[in-house]
DSSP file (Angstrom, degrees, kcal/mol; ACC not computed):
  #  RESIDUE AA STRUCTURE BP1 BP2  ACC     N-H-->O    O-->H-N    N-H-->O    O-->H-N    TCO  KAPPA ALPHA  PHI   PSI    X-CA   Y-CA   Z-CA
    1    1 A X              0   0    0      0, 0.0     2,-0.1     0, 0.0     3,-0.1   0.000 360.0 360.0 360.0 137.2  -10.2   35.0    7.3
    2    2 A X        -     0   0    0     42,-0.2     2,-0.1     1,-0.1    62,-0.0  -0.363 360.0-101.5 -68.6 151.1   -7.4   32.7    8.4
    3    3 A X        -     0   0    0     63,-0.1     2,-0.4    -2,-0.1    60,-0.1  -0.489  36.8-139.3 -67.3 145.3   -8.0   29.6   10.4
    4    4 A X        -     0   0    0     -2,-0.1     2,-0.3    -3,-0.1    -1,-0.0  -0.878  15.9-159.9-109.6 147.1   -7.1   30.1   14.0
    5    5 A X        -     0   0    0     -2,-0.4     2,-0.3     4,-0.0    58,-0.0  -0.857   3.9-145.8-121.6 153.8   -5.3   27.5   16.1
    6    6 A X    >   -     0   0    0     -2,-0.3     3,-2.3     1,-0.1    18,-0.3  -0.837  35.3 -78.8-117.3 158.6   -5.0   26.9   19.8
    7    7 A X  T 3  S+     0   0    0     -2,-0.3    18,-0.2     1,-0.3     3,-0.1  -0.315 118.8  23.3 -52.5 137.1   -2.3   25.7   22.2
    8    8 A X  T 3  S+     0   0    0     16,-2.7    -1,-0.3     1,-0.3     2,-0.1   0.362  86.0 141.4  84.0  -2.1   -2.1   21.9   22.0
    9    9 A X    <   -     0   0    0     -3,-2.3    15,-2.5    15,-0.1     2,-0.6  -0.503  51.6-129.7 -70.8 145.1   -3.7   21.6   18.5
   10   10 A X  E     +A   23   0A   0     13,-0.2    59,-3.3    -2,-0.1     2,-0.3  -0.859  40.1 168.0 -96.9 119.3   -2.0   18.9   16.4
   11   11 A X  E     -AB  22  68A   0     11,-2.5    11,-2.8    -2,-0.6     2,-0.3  -0.797  24.8-145.4-130.8 168.9   -1.1   20.3   13.0
   12   12 A X  E     +AB  21  67A   0     55,-2.1    55,-2.1    -2,-0.3     2,-0.3  -0.929  17.0 172.4-134.3 153.7    0.9   19.5    9.9
   13   13 A X  E     -A   20   0A   0      7,-2.2     7,-2.6    -2,-0.3     2,-0.4  -0.975  34.5-101.0-156.6 161.2    3.0   21.5    7.4
   14   14 A X  E     +A   19   0A   0     51,-0.4     2,-0.3    -2,-0.3     5,-0.2  -0.679  41.6 170.2 -85.5 134.3    5.3   21.1    4.5
   15   15 A X  E >   -A   18   0A   0      3,-2.0     3,-1.6    -2,-0.4    -2,-0.0  -0.786  53.0 -89.8-128.9-176.4    9.1   21.5    5.0
   16   16 A X  T 3  S+     0   0    0      1,-0.3     3,-0.1    -2,-0.3    -2,-0.0   0.779 129.3  50.8 -64.7 -25.0   12.2   20.9    3.0
   17   17 A X  T 3  S-     0   0    0      1,-0.4    -1,-0.3     0, 0.0     2,-0.2   0.356 121.5-102.1 -96.7   6.5   12.2   17.4    4.4
   18   18 A X  E <  S-A   15   0A   0     -3,-1.6    -3,-2.0     2,-0.0    -1,-0.4  -0.703  72.9  -3.2 106.4-157.2    8.5   16.7    3.5
   19   19 A X  E     -A   14   0A   0     -2,-0.2     2,-0.3    -5,-0.2    -5,-0.2  -0.503  65.7-173.9 -74.9 132.5    5.4   16.7    5.4
   20   20 A X  E     -A   13   0A   0     -7,-2.6    -7,-2.2    -2,-0.2     2,-0.3  -0.949   8.2-161.3-128.8 147.1    5.9   17.2    9.2
   21   21 A X  E     +A   12   0A   0     -2,-0.3    32,-3.2    -9,-0.2    33,-0.4  -0.934  21.6 138.8-129.7 152.9    3.5   17.1   12.0
   22   22 A X  E     -AC  11  52A   0    -11,-2.8   -11,-2.5    -2,-0.3     2,-0.4  -0.949  44.9 -86.0-169.7-170.9    3.6   18.5   15.6
   23   23 A X  E     -AC  10  51A   0     28,-2.1    28,-2.8    -2,-0.3     2,-0.3  -0.927  39.3-113.9-120.3 137.9    1.8   20.3   18.5
   24   24 A X  E     + C   0  50A   0    -15,-2.5   -16,-2.7    -2,-0.4    26,-0.3  -0.591  34.8 172.8 -77.9 132.5    1.4   24.0   18.9
   25   25 A X  E     +     0   0A   0     24,-2.6     2,-0.3    -2,-0.3    25,-0.2   0.521  62.8  17.2-114.1 -16.6    3.3   25.1   22.0
   26   26 A X  E     - C   0  49A   0     23,-1.3    23,-2.3   -20,-0.1     2,-0.5  -0.988  55.7-151.0-154.3 150.0    3.0   29.0   21.7
   27   27 A X  E     - C   0  48A   0     -2,-0.3     2,-0.4    21,-0.2    21,-0.2  -0.992  17.1-155.7-123.1 122.7    0.9   31.5   19.9
   28   28 A X  E     + C   0  47A   0     19,-3.1    19,-1.6    -2,-0.5    14,-0.3  -0.837  19.5 174.2-104.5 129.3    2.6   34.8   19.1
   29   29 A X  S    S+     0   0    0     -2,-0.4    14,-0.5    17,-0.2     2,-0.3   0.218  71.5  37.5-119.8  12.9    0.5   37.9   18.6
   30   30 A X  S    S-     0   0    0     12,-0.2    12,-0.2    17,-0.1    17,-0.1  -0.951 104.4 -68.7-150.4 166.2    3.4   40.4   18.3
   31   31 A X        +     0   0    0     10,-0.4     2,-0.3    -2,-0.3     9,-0.2  -0.210  56.8 180.0 -60.2 147.4    6.8   40.3   16.8
   32   32 A X  E     -E   39   0B   0      7,-2.5     7,-3.7    -4,-0.1     2,-0.4  -0.980  25.8-122.7-146.9 158.6    9.3   38.0   18.5
   33   33 A X  E     +E   38   0B   0     -2,-0.3     2,-0.4     5,-0.2     5,-0.2  -0.841  29.9 169.0 -95.6 133.6   12.9   36.7   18.3
   34   34 A X  E >   -E   37   0B   0      3,-2.9     3,-2.1    -2,-0.4    -2,-0.0  -0.961  67.5 -11.1-148.7 131.4   13.7   33.1   17.9
   35   35 A X  T 3  S-     0   0    0     -2,-0.4     3,-0.1     1,-0.3    -1,-0.0   0.843 128.4 -52.6  46.7  43.3   17.1   31.6   17.1
   36   36 A X  T 3  S+     0   0    0      1,-0.2     2,-0.3     0, 0.0    -1,-0.3   0.453 116.5 107.6  80.7   0.8   18.6   34.9   16.1
   37   37 A X  E <   -E   34   0B   0     -3,-2.1    -3,-2.9     2,-0.0     2,-0.5  -0.886  66.8-127.4-120.2 147.2   15.8   35.8   13.7
   38   38 A X  E     -E   33   0B   0     -2,-0.3     2,-0.5    -5,-0.2    -5,-0.2  -0.799  24.4-163.3 -91.4 121.1   13.0   38.4   14.0
   39   39 A X  E     -E   32   0B   0     -7,-3.7    -7,-2.5    -2,-0.5     2,-0.4  -0.918  11.1-137.9-112.7 134.2    9.6   36.9   13.3
   40   40 A X        +     0   0    0     -2,-0.5     2,-0.3    -9,-0.2    -9,-0.1  -0.767  33.9 151.7 -97.8 133.0    6.6   39.2   12.6
   41   41 A X        +     0   0    0     -2,-0.4   -10,-0.4     5,-0.1     2,-0.3  -0.953  13.9 177.1-147.6 163.0    3.2   38.5   14.1
   42   42 A X        -     0   0    0      3,-1.3     3,-0.5   -14,-0.3   -12,-0.2  -0.948  48.6 -95.1-153.3 167.2    0.1   40.5   15.1
   43   43 A X  S    S+     0   0    0    -14,-0.5     3,-0.4    -2,-0.3   -13,-0.1   0.852 127.6  48.6 -57.6 -32.4   -3.3   39.8   16.5
   44   44 A X  S    S+     0   0    0      1,-0.3    -1,-0.2   -15,-0.1   -42,-0.2   0.739 128.2  24.4 -78.5 -24.1   -4.7   39.8   13.0
   45   45 A X  S    S-     0   0    0     -3,-0.5    -3,-1.3   -16,-0.1    -1,-0.3  -0.654  83.4-175.0-144.5  79.4   -1.9   37.5   11.7
   46   46 A X        -     0   0    0     -3,-0.4    17,-0.7    -5,-0.2     2,-0.4  -0.369  15.7-138.5 -75.8 157.2   -0.4   35.3   14.6
   47   47 A X  E     -CD  28  62A   0    -19,-1.6   -19,-3.1    15,-0.2     2,-0.4  -0.896  15.0-145.1-105.4 147.1    2.5   33.0   14.3
   48   48 A X  E     -CD  27  61A   0     13,-2.9    13,-2.2    -2,-0.4     2,-0.5  -0.931   4.5-146.0-109.5 137.9    2.5   29.6   15.9
   49   49 A X  E     -CD  26  60A   0    -23,-2.3   -24,-2.6    -2,-0.4   -23,-1.3  -0.832  23.9-171.7 -95.9 132.0    5.4   27.7   17.4
   50   50 A X  E     -CD  24  59A   0      9,-3.2     9,-2.5    -2,-0.5     2,-0.5  -0.985  18.2-141.1-131.7 133.2    5.0   24.1   16.8
   51   51 A X  E     -CD  23  58A   0    -28,-2.8   -28,-2.1    -2,-0.5     7,-0.2  -0.823  30.9-117.1 -89.9 123.9    7.1   21.2   18.3
   52   52 A X  E     -C   22   0A   0      5,-2.6   -30,-0.3    -2,-0.5    -1,-0.0  -0.302  10.6-134.8 -59.8 140.4    7.7   18.4   15.8
   53   53 A X  S    S+     0   0    0    -32,-3.2   -31,-0.1     1,-0.2    -1,-0.1   0.794 103.8  37.7 -59.7 -32.5    6.3   14.9   16.7
   54   54 A X  S    S+     0   0    0    -33,-0.4     2,-0.2     3,-0.1    -1,-0.2   0.775 123.6  22.2-103.1 -26.5    9.5   13.2   15.8
   55   55 A X  S    S-     0   0    0      2,-0.2     0, 0.0     1,-0.0     0, 0.0  -0.712  78.3-107.6-130.6-179.3   12.3   15.6   17.0
   56   56 A X  S    S+     0   0    0     -2,-0.2     2,-0.1    -5,-0.1    -3,-0.1   0.324  73.6 132.8 -88.0   5.3   12.7   18.4   19.5
   57   57 A X        -     0   0    0     -6,-0.1    -5,-2.6     1,-0.1     2,-0.5  -0.328  45.4-152.3 -66.8 135.9   12.8   20.9   16.7
   58   58 A X  E     -D   51   0A   0     -7,-0.2     2,-0.3    -2,-0.1    -7,-0.2  -0.935  13.0-171.7-109.9 129.1   10.5   24.0   17.0
   59   59 A X  E     -D   50   0A   0     -9,-2.5    -9,-3.2    -2,-0.5     2,-0.4  -0.857  14.3-144.8-119.7 157.1    9.2   25.7   14.0
   60   60 A X  E     +D   49   0A   0     -2,-0.3     2,-0.3   -11,-0.2   -11,-0.2  -0.990  29.3 159.5-123.8 121.2    7.3   29.0   13.6
   61   61 A X  E     -D   48   0A   0    -13,-2.2   -13,-2.9    -2,-0.4     2,-0.2  -0.973  38.2-116.7-142.7 155.1    4.6   29.3   10.9
   62   62 A X  E >   -D   47   0A   0     -2,-0.3     3,-2.0   -15,-0.2     4,-0.4  -0.539  44.6-101.8 -83.1 160.6    1.5   31.5   10.0
   63   63 A X  G >  S+     0   0    0    -17,-0.7     3,-1.5     1,-0.3    -1,-0.1   0.776 117.4  70.5 -53.7 -32.3   -1.9   29.7    9.9
   64   64 A X  G 3  S+     0   0    0      1,-0.3    -1,-0.3     3,-0.0    -3,-0.0   0.729  97.8  51.2 -63.1 -21.9   -1.8   29.6    6.1
   65   65 A X  G <  S+     0   0    0     -3,-2.0   -51,-0.4   -52,-0.0     2,-0.3   0.593 101.0  80.1 -85.1 -16.2    1.0   27.0    6.3
   66   66 A X    <   -     0   0    0     -3,-1.5     2,-0.4    -4,-0.4   -53,-0.2  -0.647  53.7-163.9-109.4 153.0   -0.7   24.7    8.7
   67   67 A X  E     -B   12   0A   0    -55,-2.1   -55,-2.1    -2,-0.3     2,-0.4  -0.999  27.0-125.6-131.4 128.7   -3.4   22.0    8.5
   68   68 A X  E      B   11   0A   0     -2,-0.4   -57,-0.3   -57,-0.2   -59,-0.0  -0.602 360.0 360.0 -76.7 130.9   -5.2   20.8   11.7
   69   69 A X              0   0    0    -59,-3.3   -58,-0.2    -2,-0.4    -1,-0.1   0.393 360.0 360.0 -99.6 360.0   -5.0   17.0   12.1
């Protein structure tokens, strides 16, 4: 079973630029569009929107890519 995260959780993930950390600002339980791309999500496999601690960048990831800090 995947780890579940909540709004406000502080998490980290790997990106092309290295390890990044941020705060979860949204939890998606159904497919959604972001920056012109369709992202898939469901109650069984949600996607999380995370705002980077260092920039205003928003990333979307499944729980498997995230580590709670």
